[in-house]
C-alpha positions as CSV (number, residue, x, y, z in Angstrom):
1,X,-19.4,1.0,-24.5
2,X,-18.3,4.7,-24.6
3,X,-18.1,4.7,-20.8
4,X,-15.8,1.6,-20.8
5,X,-13.6,3.1,-23.5
6,X,-13.2,6.3,-21.5
7,X,-12.2,4.3,-18.3
8,X,-9.8,2.2,-20.2
9,X,-8.2,5.3,-21.8
10,X,-7.9,7.0,-18.5
11,X,-6.3,4.1,-16.7
12,X,-3.9,3.5,-19.5
13,X,-2.7,7.1,-19.4
14,X,-2.4,7.0,-15.6
15,X,-0.1,4.0,-15.8
16,X,2.0,5.7,-18.4
17,X,2.7,8.7,-16.3
18,X,4.1,7.6,-12.9
19,X,4.4,10.3,-10.3
20,X,7.0,10.9,-7.6
21,X,6.5,9.9,-4.0
22,X,5.0,12.8,-1.9
23,X,5.8,13.0,1.8
24,X,2.9,12.9,4.3
25,X,2.6,13.3,8.1
26,X,5.0,10.9,9.8
27,X,3.8,7.7,11.3
28,X,3.2,8.8,14.9
29,X,4.3,5.6,16.6
30,X,8.0,5.0,17.3
31,X,10.3,4.6,14.3
32,X,10.5,0.9,13.4
33,X,11.2,-1.8,10.8
34,X,9.7,-5.1,10.0
35,X,6.2,-3.9,10.9
36,X,3.0,-5.3,9.3
37,X,0.3,-3.5,7.4
38,X,-3.1,-4.0,5.7
39,X,-5.5,-1.8,3.8
40,X,-9.3,-1.4,3.9
41,X,-11.7,1.2,2.8
42,X,-9.5,4.3,2.3
43,X,-7.4,3.4,5.3
44,X,-4.0,1.8,5.9
45,X,-3.4,0.0,9.3
46,X,0.2,-0.3,10.5
47,X,1.5,-2.1,13.6
48,X,4.0,-4.3,15.4
49,X,7.7,-4.4,14.4
50,X,11.0,-3.6,16.0
51,X,11.3,0.0,17.3
52,X,14.2,2.2,18.0
53,X,15.9,0.9,21.1
54,X,15.5,-2.7,19.9
55,X,12.1,-3.2,21.6
56,X,9.4,-5.3,20.0
57,X,5.9,-3.6,19.7
58,X,2.2,-4.5,19.6
59,X,0.7,-1.1,19.0
60,X,-1.4,-0.3,15.9
61,X,-2.2,2.9,14.0
62,X,-4.6,3.8,11.2
63,X,-3.9,6.2,8.4
64,X,-7.1,7.8,7.0
65,X,-6.9,8.9,3.3
66,X,-10.0,11.0,3.7
67,X,-8.8,13.0,6.7
68,X,-5.1,12.6,5.6
69,X,-4.1,11.9,9.2
70,X,-3.1,9.2,11.7
71,X,-5.0,7.8,14.6
72,X,-4.1,5.2,17.2
73,X,-6.3,2.1,17.3
74,X,-6.5,-1.0,19.6
75,X,-3.2,-2.6,20.3
76,X,-2.8,-6.3,19.6
77,X,-3.7,-8.1,22.9
78,X,-0.7,-10.4,22.7
79,X,3.1,-10.4,23.0
80,X,5.0,-7.7,21.1
81,X,6.4,-9.1,17.9
82,X,8.0,-8.4,14.5
83,X,8.1,-10.0,11.0
84,X,4.3,-10.6,11.0
85,X,2.3,-10.6,7.7
86,X,-1.2,-9.1,7.3
87,X,-4.1,-8.8,4.8
88,X,-7.7,-7.7,5.0
89,X,-10.8,-9.7,3.9
90,X,-14.3,-8.2,4.1
91,X,-13.5,-5.5,6.6
92,X,-11.4,-7.8,8.8
93,X,-7.6,-7.5,9.1
94,X,-5.7,-10.8,9.6
95,X,-2.3,-10.8,11.3
96,X,-0.3,-14.0,11.1
97,X,2.9,-15.3,12.7
98,X,5.9,-13.3,13.5
99,X,8.7,-13.5,16.0
100,X,8.3,-12.5,19.7
101,X,10.9,-12.5,22.4
102,X,10.6,-16.3,22.8
103,X,10.1,-18.1,19.4
104,X,8.5,-18.0,16.0
105,X,4.7,-17.8,16.2
106,X,1.8,-19.7,14.5
107,X,-0.9,-17.4,15.9
108,X,-3.6,-15.8,13.7
109,X,-5.4,-12.7,15.0
110,X,-8.4,-10.9,13.4
111,X,-8.9,-7.2,13.7
112,X,-12.5,-5.9,13.2
113,X,-12.2,-2.5,11.5
114,X,-15.7,-1.6,12.5
115,X,-15.5,-2.3,16.2
116,X,-11.8,-1.6,16.7
117,X,-11.2,-5.0,18.4
118,X,-9.0,-8.1,18.1
119,X,-9.9,-11.7,18.4
120,X,-7.8,-14.8,18.2
121,X,-8.5,-17.4,15.4
122,X,-7.4,-21.0,15.0
123,X,-3.6,-21.0,14.8
124,X,-1.7,-22.5,11.9
125,X,-1.5,-26.4,12.5
126,X,2.3,-26.3,11.7
127,X,5.5,-24.9,13.1
128,X,5.5,-21.2,14.0
129,X,7.1,-19.0,11.4
130,X,8.1,-15.4,10.6
131,X,9.0,-13.2,7.6
132,X,6.4,-15.0,5.5
133,X,4.5,-13.4,2.6
134,X,0.8,-13.4,2.3
135,X,-1.9,-12.7,-0.3
136,X,-5.7,-13.0,-0.7
137,X,-7.6,-14.9,-3.4
138,X,-11.2,-15.9,-3.5
139,X,-11.9,-14.5,0.0
140,X,-9.2,-16.7,1.5
141,X,-5.9,-15.8,3.1
142,X,-2.7,-17.5,1.9
143,X,0.6,-17.7,3.8
144,X,3.8,-18.6,1.8
145,X,7.3,-19.2,2.9
146,X,9.0,-17.8,6.0
147,X,11.6,-19.0,8.6
148,X,11.0,-21.5,11.4
149,X,13.1,-21.9,14.6
150,X,16.7,-22.7,13.7
151,X,16.6,-20.5,10.6
152,X,15.3,-23.0,8.0
153,X,13.5,-21.4,5.1
154,X,10.1,-22.7,3.9
155,X,8.4,-23.2,0.5
156,X,5.1,-24.2,2.2
157,X,1.8,-22.6,1.1
158,X,-1.1,-22.6,3.6
159,X,-4.7,-21.5,2.9
160,X,-7.0,-20.0,5.6
161,X,-10.8,-20.0,5.2
162,X,-12.2,-17.2,7.4
163,X,-15.8,-18.5,7.1
164,X,-14.8,-21.9,8.4
165,X,-11.9,-20.8,10.6
166,X,-9.9,-23.7,9.1
167,X,-6.5,-24.2,7.5
168,X,-5.5,-26.4,4.6
169,X,-2.0,-27.0,3.1
170,X,-1.7,-26.3,-0.6
171,X,1.1,-26.8,-3.2
172,X,4.5,-25.5,-2.2
173,X,5.9,-22.6,-4.1
174,X,8.4,-23.8,-6.7
175,X,12.0,-22.6,-6.7
176,X,14.0,-21.8,-3.6
177,X,12.4,-21.9,-0.1
178,X,12.2,-18.2,0.9
179,X,11.6,-15.6,3.5
180,X,11.2,-11.8,3.3
181,X,9.4,-11.9,0.0
182,X,6.5,-9.7,-1.0
183,X,3.2,-10.5,-2.6
184,X,0.7,-8.5,-4.6
185,X,-3.0,-9.4,-4.9
186,X,-6.3,-7.6,-5.2
187,X,-6.1,-5.6,-8.4
188,X,-4.4,-8.1,-10.8
189,X,-5.8,-11.4,-12.3
190,X,-3.8,-13.7,-10.0
191,X,-1.6,-13.1,-7.0
192,X,2.2,-12.7,-7.4
193,X,4.9,-13.7,-5.0
194,X,8.0,-11.7,-5.7
195,X,11.7,-11.9,-4.6
196,X,12.7,-12.7,-1.1
197,X,15.8,-14.4,0.3
198,X,17.0,-18.0,0.5
199,X,18.0,-19.5,3.8
200,X,21.5,-18.1,3.4
201,X,20.1,-14.6,2.8
202,X,21.1,-14.6,-0.8
203,X,18.5,-12.4,-2.6
204,X,16.0,-14.0,-5.1
205,X,14.7,-12.5,-8.4
206,X,12.0,-15.1,-8.9
207,X,8.4,-14.1,-9.5
208,X,5.6,-16.7,-9.2
209,X,1.9,-16.5,-10.1
210,X,-0.5,-18.5,-7.9
211,X,-3.6,-19.7,-9.8
212,X,-5.7,-20.6,-11.6
213,X,-6.5,-23.3,-9.1
214,X,-3.8,-24.7,-6.8
215,X,-1.0,-24.1,-9.3
216,X,2.1,-22.0,-9.8
217,X,3.4,-20.3,-13.0
218,X,6.8,-18.6,-13.4
219,X,6.6,-15.0,-14.5
220,X,9.4,-12.7,-15.7
221,X,11.9,-12.3,-12.8
222,X,12.7,-9.0,-11.2
223,X,15.4,-7.0,-13.0
224,X,17.4,-7.2,-9.7
225,X,17.1,-9.8,-7.0
226,X,16.2,-8.3,-3.6
227,X,14.5,-9.1,-0.3
228,X,12.9,-7.1,2.5
229,X,10.9,-5.3,-0.3
230,X,7.3,-4.0,-0.2
231,X,4.6,-3.9,-2.9
232,X,1.3,-2.4,-3.7
233,X,-1.2,-3.0,-6.5
234,X,-2.1,0.7,-6.9
235,X,-1.6,3.0,-8.7
236,X,-0.2,0.1,-10.6
237,X,1.5,-3.1,-9.5
238,X,4.9,-1.9,-8.1
239,X,7.6,-3.3,-5.8
240,X,9.3,-0.8,-3.6
241,X,12.9,-0.6,-2.2
242,X,14.4,-3.7,-0.6
243,X,17.9,-5.1,0.0
244,X,20.4,-6.8,-2.2
245,X,22.7,-7.6,0.8
246,X,23.2,-7.0,4.5
247,X,24.1,-3.3,4.1
248,X,23.0,-2.5,0.5
249,X,19.4,-1.1,0.4
250,X,17.7,0.2,-2.7
251,X,15.4,3.3,-2.9
252,X,13.9,2.6,-6.3
253,X,10.7,1.0,-7.6
254,X,9.8,-1.4,-10.4
255,X,6.5,-1.4,-12.2
256,X,5.0,-4.6,-13.5
257,X,3.0,-4.8,-16.8
258,X,0.8,-7.8,-16.3
259,X,-0.2,-8.3,-19.9
260,X,3.3,-7.8,-21.3
261,X,4.8,-9.8,-18.4
262,X,7.6,-7.3,-18.1
263,X,9.2,-5.0,-15.4
264,X,10.2,-1.4,-15.8
265,X,12.2,0.7,-13.4
266,X,10.4,3.9,-12.5
267,X,13.1,6.6,-12.1
268,X,10.7,9.2,-10.7
269,X,9.4,6.8,-8.0
270,X,12.4,6.7,-5.6
271,X,12.2,7.2,-1.9
272,X,14.7,9.5,-0.1
273,X,16.9,6.7,1.2
274,X,17.5,3.0,0.5
275,X,15.1,1.0,2.6
276,X,14.5,-2.5,3.9
277,X,11.6,-3.8,6.0
278,X,9.2,-1.0,5.2
279,X,5.4,-1.3,5.0
280,X,3.0,-0.4,2.2
281,X,-0.7,0.2,1.6
282,X,-3.2,1.1,-1.0
283,X,-6.6,2.7,-1.6
284,X,-8.6,-0.5,-1.2
285,X,-12.3,0.0,-2.0
286,X,-11.8,3.7,-2.3
287,X,-13.8,4.6,-5.4
288,X,-11.9,6.7,-8.0
289,X,-8.7,6.7,-6.0
290,X,-5.5,5.0,-7.2
291,X,-3.1,5.6,-4.4
292,X,-0.1,3.6,-3.1
293,X,1.6,4.2,0.3
294,X,5.0,3.4,1.7
295,X,7.0,4.1,4.8
296,X,9.0,3.1,7.9
297,X,11.8,0.5,7.7
298,X,15.5,0.5,8.1
299,X,17.4,3.0,5.9
300,X,20.9,2.8,4.4
301,X,22.5,4.2,7.6
302,X,20.8,1.4,9.6
303,X,18.5,4.0,11.2
304,X,14.9,3.0,11.8
305,X,12.4,5.4,10.2
306,X,8.8,6.7,10.7
307,X,8.3,8.7,7.5
308,X,5.3,8.1,5.3
309,X,4.8,8.7,1.5
310,X,2.2,8.3,-1.2
311,X,2.0,8.2,-5.0
312,X,-1.0,7.9,-7.2
313,X,-3.9,9.4,-9.0
314,X,-7.6,10.2,-8.7
315,X,-10.2,9.2,-11.3
316,X,-14.0,9.1,-11.0
317,X,-16.2,7.3,-13.6
318,X,-18.9,10.0,-13.1
319,X,-16.3,12.6,-14.1
320,X,-15.1,10.9,-17.3
321,X,-17.4,12.9,-19.6
322,X,-16.2,16.2,-18.3
323,X,-12.8,18.0,-18.7
324,X,-9.9,17.7,-16.4
325,X,-9.1,20.8,-14.4
326,X,-5.4,21.3,-13.9
327,X,-4.4,22.5,-10.4
328,X,-1.0,23.5,-9.1
329,X,0.8,23.1,-6.9
330,X,-0.5,19.7,-5.9
331,X,-0.3,18.8,-3.0
332,X,-0.6,22.4,-1.8
333,X,-0.5,24.2,1.6
334,X,-1.8,27.8,1.1
335,X,-3.1,28.4,-2.4
336,X,-4.0,26.8,-5.7
337,X,-3.8,28.1,-9.3
338,X,-6.4,26.7,-11.7
339,X,-5.3,25.7,-15.2
340,X,-1.8,26.6,-14.2
341,X,-2.2,30.3,-14.5
342,X,-3.6,33.5,-12.8
343,X,-4.7,36.9,-14.0
344,X,-7.4,35.5,-16.3
345,X,-11.1,35.6,-15.9
346,X,-12.4,32.3,-14.5
347,X,-15.9,31.1,-14.0
348,X,-17.4,30.6,-10.4
349,X,-16.3,27.4,-8.6
350,X,-17.3,25.0,-5.8
351,X,-14.9,23.1,-3.6
352,X,-15.9,19.9,-1.8
353,X,-14.1,17.8,0.8
354,X,-13.6,14.0,0.6
355,X,-17.0,13.3,2.1
356,X,-18.8,15.4,-0.6
357,X,-19.5,18.4,1.7
358,X,-19.2,21.8,0.0
359,X,-16.6,23.8,2.0
360,X,-16.1,26.8,-0.4
361,X,-18.1,28.4,-3.1
362,X,-18.0,31.6,-5.2
363,X,-20.7,33.2,-7.2
364,X,-18.6,35.7,-9.1
365,X,-15.7,35.3,-11.5
366,X,-12.2,35.3,-10.1
367,X,-8.6,35.3,-11.3
368,X,-7.8,31.6,-11.0
369,X,-6.2,31.7,-7.5
370,X,-7.9,29.9,-4.6
371,X,-6.7,30.5,-1.0
372,X,-6.8,27.2,0.9
373,X,-4.7,28.1,4.0
374,X,-7.7,27.8,6.2
375,X,-8.7,24.3,5.1
376,X,-8.0,21.3,7.2
377,X,-5.5,18.8,5.7
378,X,-7.2,16.2,3.5
379,X,-8.4,15.5,-0.1
380,X,-10.6,17.9,-2.0
381,X,-12.4,18.3,-5.3
382,X,-12.8,21.5,-7.3
383,X,-15.8,21.7,-9.6
384,X,-16.4,24.4,-12.3
385,X,-19.5,24.3,-14.5
386,X,-19.7,26.7,-17.4
387,X,-22.1,26.6,-20.4
388,X,-23.0,23.0,-19.4
389,X,-19.4,21.8,-19.3
390,X,-18.1,20.3,-16.1
391,X,-14.4,20.7,-15.2
392,X,-13.2,18.7,-12.2
393,X,-9.9,18.6,-10.4
394,X,-8.6,16.9,-7.2
395,X,-5.9,18.1,-4.9
396,X,-4.4,17.4,-1.5
397,X,-4.2,20.0,1.2
398,X,-1.1,19.4,3.3
399,X,-0.7,20.6,7.0
């Protein structure tokens, strides 16, 4: 019971203290918008989209939260495309639809994160579509809305069962048929489909909950209608950026309180420029990490971007009985100050990388300053034990 109370207290405090976006190493592929992304096991996968020069792409890249770096992975073995949607289920990333140089697509591709390989699955038994939203519930993939050839917007909802490799049509989303919406699932009781645009590109403020069962429930609308937005369930359910018109892009975020069914703007969580068609990710199945990621997209000068950002927190259940160790600056490049000060007698410490390997240790007291310039970029933990009391802090080492 005490353990549950500590966890609840910690999560509540994290949600009440949103942090700013921190810039990370740029996406190493070409700058682009309308790419697709999915998250699995401390990694975010990003690929496809329209790159600088108006070329479609089929390359894919992986961002590793442990190593804090990018690596190229297997390209999609199909035509270059944009406006796809993607999700992960049990270590497999599913990429659906999109628009290639010829027409909207109904293709479904599966990426095995363990073997770094793609395979084609049964296509959607309906018209090809692009700019659809997607979410996961009960181990199944759901595709909602989108545009078909000719520009008609859809309200259709389709369910894909990976174990059977079969599709089934479900109840249409209420309200306006839509495209360029976003959806959140995975860390909330039921998935949400948020915003989007009608067929005439007028922005929508609607928010719909799918479930329980094959049903829809209206939730409190967005404070401002927008499309081309992104979302992440961690460090809390938030929607990011988006457009309110052809040339009016927003840089801000809104946080959603599930239990109060309310939205709140997060003034600290603004990205450097207004943005449309960016991608997002999160620390899926990454124990103790509450991280959200965002990047790429088209900015307010109509320039395609390849920058990459994160916001979030770290929290380990095994550390809840200890005391939090304050570290600054965080992220850091060359040094850390413990407890926000120097010049005081500090107890010996140990420093571990994200895999749990000890990379630095002292056996004598020190003045509170730790030189980290020689460390590789990544995530680290500092542990101090004194008179039976454990103090733990996390930090990010930047390049």
